[in-house]
Residue frames as qw, qx, qy, qz and C-alpha x, y, z in Angstrom:
[[0.793, -0.464, -0.210, 0.335, -12.60, -0.99, -14.60],
 [0.030, 0.957, -0.223, 0.183, -10.48, 1.84, -13.24],
 [0.878, -0.161, -0.151, 0.425, -6.84, 1.40, -12.36],
 [0.029, -0.956, 0.216, -0.195, -4.19, 3.61, -10.80],
 [0.884, -0.013, -0.218, 0.413, -0.50, 2.79, -10.30],
 [0.116, -0.941, 0.236, -0.212, 1.89, 4.58, -8.01],
 [0.777, 0.198, -0.433, 0.411, 5.53, 3.87, -7.14],
 [0.514, -0.851, 0.058, -0.091, 6.69, 4.37, -3.56],
 [0.650, 0.387, -0.438, 0.486, 10.35, 4.88, -2.70],
 [0.538, -0.814, 0.089, -0.198, 11.59, 4.89, 0.86],
 [0.478, 0.489, -0.611, 0.400, 14.90, 4.55, 2.67],
 [0.787, -0.579, -0.209, -0.048, 15.25, 2.68, 5.93],
 [0.005, -0.840, 0.459, -0.291, 17.92, 3.82, 8.35],
 [0.563, -0.424, 0.681, -0.197, 18.22, 0.48, 10.12],
 [0.087, 0.224, -0.922, -0.303, 18.97, -2.96, 8.78],
 [0.150, -0.403, -0.901, -0.059, 15.68, -4.30, 10.15],
 [0.143, 0.157, 0.226, -0.951, 12.68, -1.99, 10.24],
 [0.215, 0.564, 0.797, 0.000, 8.89, -1.93, 9.91],
 [0.019, 0.018, -0.220, -0.975, 7.47, 0.71, 7.56],
 [0.296, 0.486, 0.685, -0.454, 3.80, 1.59, 8.28],
 [0.110, 0.074, 0.620, 0.773, 2.09, 1.83, 4.88],
 [0.075, 0.613, 0.780, -0.103, -1.60, 2.17, 5.85],
 [0.071, 0.782, 0.189, -0.590, -1.79, 6.02, 5.74],
 [0.034, -0.426, 0.575, 0.698, 0.10, 6.07, 2.42],
 [0.082, 0.227, 0.916, 0.322, -2.25, 3.46, 0.90],
 [0.098, 0.720, 0.607, -0.322, -5.28, 5.47, 2.07],
 [0.041, 0.705, -0.132, -0.696, -3.88, 8.58, 0.34],
 [0.043, -0.184, 0.790, 0.584, -3.23, 6.64, -2.88],
 [0.108, 0.450, 0.886, 0.038, -6.75, 5.22, -2.76],
 [0.107, 0.761, 0.368, -0.524, -8.28, 8.70, -2.38],
 [0.074, 0.593, -0.399, -0.696, -6.45, 9.87, -5.52],
 [0.202, -0.041, 0.910, 0.359, -7.37, 6.76, -7.53],
 [0.504, 0.091, -0.169, -0.842, -11.12, 7.35, -7.85],
 [0.452, -0.055, -0.876, -0.155, -11.87, 3.66, -7.13],
 [0.600, -0.409, 0.118, -0.677, -14.95, 2.97, -4.97],
 [0.885, -0.214, 0.367, -0.193, -14.78, -0.83, -4.70],
 [0.767, 0.529, -0.362, 0.031, -11.99, -3.18, -5.71],
 [0.899, -0.283, -0.055, 0.331, -8.48, -4.11, -4.61],
 [0.035, 0.910, -0.414, -0.008, -5.13, -2.57, -3.82],
 [0.960, 0.079, -0.095, 0.252, -2.17, -4.70, -4.83],
 [0.220, -0.900, 0.374, 0.046, 1.12, -3.90, -3.10],
 [0.646, 0.529, -0.547, 0.054, 4.30, -5.26, -4.71],
 [0.189, 0.240, -0.926, 0.222, 5.51, -8.36, -3.10],
 [0.430, -0.243, -0.798, -0.347, 1.96, -9.49, -3.05],
 [0.061, 0.290, 0.674, -0.677, -0.26, -7.90, -0.47],
 [0.148, -0.426, -0.627, -0.636, -3.91, -7.68, -1.53],
 [0.038, 0.258, 0.552, -0.792, -6.16, -5.27, 0.38],
 [0.104, 0.601, 0.746, 0.266, -9.90, -5.09, -0.41],
 [0.034, 0.006, 0.039, -0.999, -11.59, -1.72, -1.00],
 [0.069, -0.596, -0.797, -0.070, -15.23, -1.16, -0.02],
 [0.057, -0.928, -0.365, -0.054, -17.01, 2.18, -0.42],
 [0.314, 0.832, -0.186, 0.418, -13.77, 4.13, -1.09],
 [0.433, -0.736, 0.451, -0.260, -12.06, 2.78, 2.08],
 [0.304, 0.345, -0.884, 0.084, -9.53, 0.09, 2.86],
 [0.820, -0.315, -0.225, -0.421, -11.57, -2.86, 4.13],
 [0.396, 0.290, -0.750, 0.444, -9.42, -3.68, 7.15],
 [0.591, -0.560, -0.577, 0.065, -10.47, -4.93, 10.58],
 [0.295, -0.944, -0.053, -0.139, -10.22, -2.61, 13.60],
 [0.588, -0.684, 0.356, 0.245, -6.69, -3.75, 14.48],
 [0.808, 0.250, 0.358, 0.395, -5.36, -4.47, 10.99],
 [0.047, 0.889, -0.228, -0.393, -2.68, -2.31, 9.37],
 [0.866, 0.457, -0.001, 0.201, -0.31, -2.75, 6.41],
 [0.382, -0.801, 0.391, 0.243, 3.45, -2.78, 7.05],
 [0.748, 0.542, -0.370, 0.101, 6.54, -3.49, 5.00],
 [0.785, -0.559, 0.220, 0.150, 8.99, -5.61, 6.99],
 [0.479, 0.795, -0.360, 0.096, 12.49, -4.63, 5.90],
 [0.883, -0.399, 0.186, 0.164, 15.34, -7.05, 6.60],
 [0.710, 0.145, 0.224, 0.652, 17.92, -5.63, 4.18],
 [0.006, 0.957, 0.272, -0.099, 17.75, -1.95, 5.02],
 [0.362, -0.673, 0.197, 0.613, 19.96, 1.12, 4.82],
 [0.184, -0.076, 0.602, 0.773, 19.27, 1.63, 1.12],
 [0.465, 0.202, -0.075, -0.859, 16.47, 2.89, -1.13],
 [0.288, 0.207, 0.935, -0.007, 13.54, 0.53, -1.71],
 [0.349, 0.099, -0.308, -0.880, 10.75, 0.76, -4.25],
 [0.338, 0.285, 0.860, -0.254, 7.22, -0.61, -3.96],
 [0.187, -0.129, -0.570, -0.790, 4.61, -0.72, -6.70],
 [0.286, 0.324, 0.683, -0.589, 1.02, -0.02, -5.60],
 [0.162, -0.131, -0.667, -0.716, -1.81, -0.77, -8.03],
 [0.382, 0.263, 0.554, -0.692, -5.44, 0.14, -7.29],
 [0.178, -0.058, -0.777, -0.602, -8.06, -1.64, -9.41],
 [0.120, 0.417, 0.828, -0.356, -11.83, -1.63, -9.31],
 [0.103, 0.677, 0.616, 0.391, -15.00, 0.20, -10.10]]
């Protein structure tokens, strides 16, 4: 089983903000070398991977909802699979 871990740091300018993570997760997946498996995003979002792509529906995206903004935040992203 392959695994790849990456730490994301971002800063929100507003107290409440949505951070669109889908493009970032796709870039992490392309670097990971995983064909099929899962992406785990810290504070427990699990996204399936099928044939080297995020297995999301046509309208699904991954966001971080920030309710305590205006400071640096860190997310842990772990890609696991074959």
